[in-house]
ChimeraX commands (.cxc) that place a marker at each C-alpha (Angstrom):
marker #1 position 26.10,-29.87,14.73 radius 0.5
marker #1 position 27.37,-26.33,14.50 radius 0.5
marker #1 position 25.80,-23.46,12.57 radius 0.5
marker #1 position 28.65,-23.58,10.05 radius 0.5
marker #1 position 27.69,-27.18,9.24 radius 0.5
marker #1 position 24.33,-25.90,7.96 radius 0.5
marker #1 position 25.88,-23.51,5.45 radius 0.5
marker #1 position 26.73,-25.19,2.15 radius 0.5
marker #1 position 30.35,-24.80,1.11 radius 0.5
marker #1 position 31.82,-24.23,-2.34 radius 0.5
marker #1 position 30.50,-26.67,-4.89 radius 0.5
marker #1 position 27.42,-27.52,-2.84 radius 0.5
marker #1 position 24.02,-27.16,-4.48 radius 0.5
marker #1 position 23.34,-25.64,-7.88 radius 0.5
marker #1 position 25.57,-22.60,-7.39 radius 0.5
marker #1 position 24.74,-18.96,-7.89 radius 0.5
marker #1 position 22.01,-17.95,-10.28 radius 0.5
marker #1 position 23.32,-15.87,-13.15 radius 0.5
marker #1 position 21.08,-13.63,-15.17 radius 0.5
marker #1 position 19.36,-10.32,-15.22 radius 0.5
marker #1 position 17.60,-8.73,-12.32 radius 0.5
marker #1 position 13.85,-8.36,-12.51 radius 0.5
marker #1 position 12.70,-4.95,-13.75 radius 0.5
marker #1 position 11.62,-2.39,-11.19 radius 0.5
marker #1 position 7.81,-2.53,-11.11 radius 0.5
marker #1 position 5.93,0.51,-12.33 radius 0.5
marker #1 position 3.61,1.80,-9.60 radius 0.5
marker #1 position -0.04,2.20,-10.55 radius 0.5
marker #1 position -1.03,5.63,-11.77 radius 0.5
marker #1 position -2.90,7.74,-9.27 radius 0.5
marker #1 position -6.23,9.15,-10.34 radius 0.5
marker #1 position -6.47,12.88,-10.96 radius 0.5
marker #1 position -8.64,13.30,-7.90 radius 0.5
marker #1 position -8.44,15.67,-4.94 radius 0.5
marker #1 position -8.56,13.78,-1.60 radius 0.5
marker #1 position -10.21,16.81,0.04 radius 0.5
marker #1 position -13.41,16.21,-1.96 radius 0.5
marker #1 position -14.19,13.19,0.27 radius 0.5
marker #1 position -14.11,15.11,3.55 radius 0.5
marker #1 position -17.61,15.26,5.00 radius 0.5
marker #1 position -18.98,12.34,2.98 radius 0.5
marker #1 position -20.42,9.28,4.70 radius 0.5
marker #1 position -17.94,6.42,4.76 radius 0.5
marker #1 position -20.36,4.14,2.89 radius 0.5
marker #1 position -20.49,6.62,0.01 radius 0.5
marker #1 position -16.86,7.78,0.03 radius 0.5
marker #1 position -15.27,4.32,-0.31 radius 0.5
marker #1 position -17.12,3.19,-3.46 radius 0.5
marker #1 position -16.81,6.65,-5.00 radius 0.5
marker #1 position -13.02,6.56,-4.53 radius 0.5
marker #1 position -12.84,3.13,-6.18 radius 0.5
marker #1 position -15.00,4.36,-9.08 radius 0.5
marker #1 position -12.56,7.24,-9.58 radius 0.5
marker #1 position -9.68,4.78,-9.91 radius 0.5
marker #1 position -8.05,4.40,-6.48 radius 0.5
marker #1 position -6.68,0.85,-6.32 radius 0.5
marker #1 position -6.77,0.76,-2.51 radius 0.5
marker #1 position -9.07,2.65,-0.14 radius 0.5
marker #1 position -8.23,2.42,3.55 radius 0.5
marker #1 position -10.63,3.70,6.24 radius 0.5
marker #1 position -9.15,4.26,9.68 radius 0.5
marker #1 position -10.45,5.41,13.06 radius 0.5
marker #1 position -9.02,8.64,14.50 radius 0.5
marker #1 position -5.56,8.13,16.00 radius 0.5
marker #1 position -5.03,4.72,14.39 radius 0.5
marker #1 position -1.44,3.52,14.32 radius 0.5
marker #1 position -0.49,2.90,10.70 radius 0.5
marker #1 position 2.61,2.22,8.65 radius 0.5
marker #1 position 4.08,5.28,7.00 radius 0.5
marker #1 position 5.23,3.80,3.69 radius 0.5
marker #1 position 3.81,5.56,0.66 radius 0.5
marker #1 position 1.76,3.39,-1.65 radius 0.5
marker #1 position 0.88,4.84,-5.00 radius 0.5
marker #1 position -2.81,4.40,-5.79 radius 0.5
marker #1 position -3.91,4.25,-2.14 radius 0.5
marker #1 position -6.36,6.71,-0.60 radius 0.5
marker #1 position -6.68,6.90,3.18 radius 0.5
marker #1 position -9.73,8.09,5.09 radius 0.5
marker #1 position -9.86,9.00,8.75 radius 0.5
marker #1 position -13.45,8.22,9.67 radius 0.5
marker #1 position -15.13,9.88,12.65 radius 0.5
marker #1 position -18.80,9.17,13.50 radius 0.5
marker #1 position -19.33,7.50,10.11 radius 0.5
marker #1 position -18.02,10.45,8.05 radius 0.5
marker #1 position -14.67,11.14,6.42 radius 0.5
marker #1 position -12.92,13.69,8.65 radius 0.5
marker #1 position -9.60,13.64,6.76 radius 0.5
marker #1 position -8.34,12.16,3.50 radius 0.5
marker #1 position -4.82,11.75,2.07 radius 0.5
marker #1 position -2.88,9.85,-0.58 radius 0.5
marker #1 position -0.49,7.02,0.10 radius 0.5
marker link #1:1,2 radius 0.2
marker link #1:2,3 radius 0.2
marker link #1:3,4 radius 0.2
marker link #1:4,5 radius 0.2
marker link #1:5,6 radius 0.2
marker link #1:6,7 radius 0.2
marker link #1:7,8 radius 0.2
marker link #1:8,9 radius 0.2
marker link #1:9,10 radius 0.2
marker link #1:10,11 radius 0.2
marker link #1:11,12 radius 0.2
marker link #1:12,13 radius 0.2
marker link #1:13,14 radius 0.2
marker link #1:14,15 radius 0.2
marker link #1:15,16 radius 0.2
marker link #1:16,17 radius 0.2
marker link #1:17,18 radius 0.2
marker link #1:18,19 radius 0.2
marker link #1:19,20 radius 0.2
marker link #1:20,21 radius 0.2
marker link #1:21,22 radius 0.2
marker link #1:22,23 radius 0.2
marker link #1:23,24 radius 0.2
marker link #1:24,25 radius 0.2
marker link #1:25,26 radius 0.2
marker link #1:26,27 radius 0.2
marker link #1:27,28 radius 0.2
marker link #1:28,29 radius 0.2
marker link #1:29,30 radius 0.2
marker link #1:30,31 radius 0.2
marker link #1:31,32 radius 0.2
marker link #1:32,33 radius 0.2
marker link #1:33,34 radius 0.2
marker link #1:34,35 radius 0.2
marker link #1:35,36 radius 0.2
marker link #1:36,37 radius 0.2
marker link #1:37,38 radius 0.2
marker link #1:38,39 radius 0.2
marker link #1:39,40 radius 0.2
marker link #1:40,41 radius 0.2
marker link #1:41,42 radius 0.2
marker link #1:42,43 radius 0.2
marker link #1:43,44 radius 0.2
marker link #1:44,45 radius 0.2
marker link #1:45,46 radius 0.2
marker link #1:46,47 radius 0.2
marker link #1:47,48 radius 0.2
marker link #1:48,49 radius 0.2
marker link #1:49,50 radius 0.2
marker link #1:50,51 radius 0.2
marker link #1:51,52 radius 0.2
marker link #1:52,53 radius 0.2
marker link #1:53,54 radius 0.2
marker link #1:54,55 radius 0.2
marker link #1:55,56 radius 0.2
marker link #1:56,57 radius 0.2
marker link #1:57,58 radius 0.2
marker link #1:58,59 radius 0.2
marker link #1:59,60 radius 0.2
marker link #1:60,61 radius 0.2
marker link #1:61,62 radius 0.2
marker link #1:62,63 radius 0.2
marker link #1:63,64 radius 0.2
marker link #1:64,65 radius 0.2
marker link #1:65,66 radius 0.2
marker link #1:66,67 radius 0.2
marker link #1:67,68 radius 0.2
marker link #1:68,69 radius 0.2
marker link #1:69,70 radius 0.2
marker link #1:70,71 radius 0.2
marker link #1:71,72 radius 0.2
marker link #1:72,73 radius 0.2
marker link #1:73,74 radius 0.2
marker link #1:74,75 radius 0.2
marker link #1:75,76 radius 0.2
marker link #1:76,77 radius 0.2
marker link #1:77,78 radius 0.2
marker link #1:78,79 radius 0.2
marker link #1:79,80 radius 0.2
marker link #1:80,81 radius 0.2
marker link #1:81,82 radius 0.2
marker link #1:82,83 radius 0.2
marker link #1:83,84 radius 0.2
marker link #1:84,85 radius 0.2
marker link #1:85,86 radius 0.2
marker link #1:86,87 radius 0.2
marker link #1:87,88 radius 0.2
marker link #1:88,89 radius 0.2
marker link #1:89,90 radius 0.2
marker link #1:90,91 radius 0.2
view
């Protein structure tokens, strides 16, 4: 069987779906909160405090961690060194 035999031809199946595209999702609102206020706090205090202030995702990372660079609205990142937040940024 060739690859072309696996691809349905005209008239095969239900045909193309016609309709409207789904709406573009609205990203969650970011809290009015300065990420720098977490620098120096213990990780165990900083994470719940960030969630209380409305961050939908809180990500704690070790120094030099390899991470994806896509921006996610509502996410707060912490670089944690020796149990304390050394750096904090949105996205």
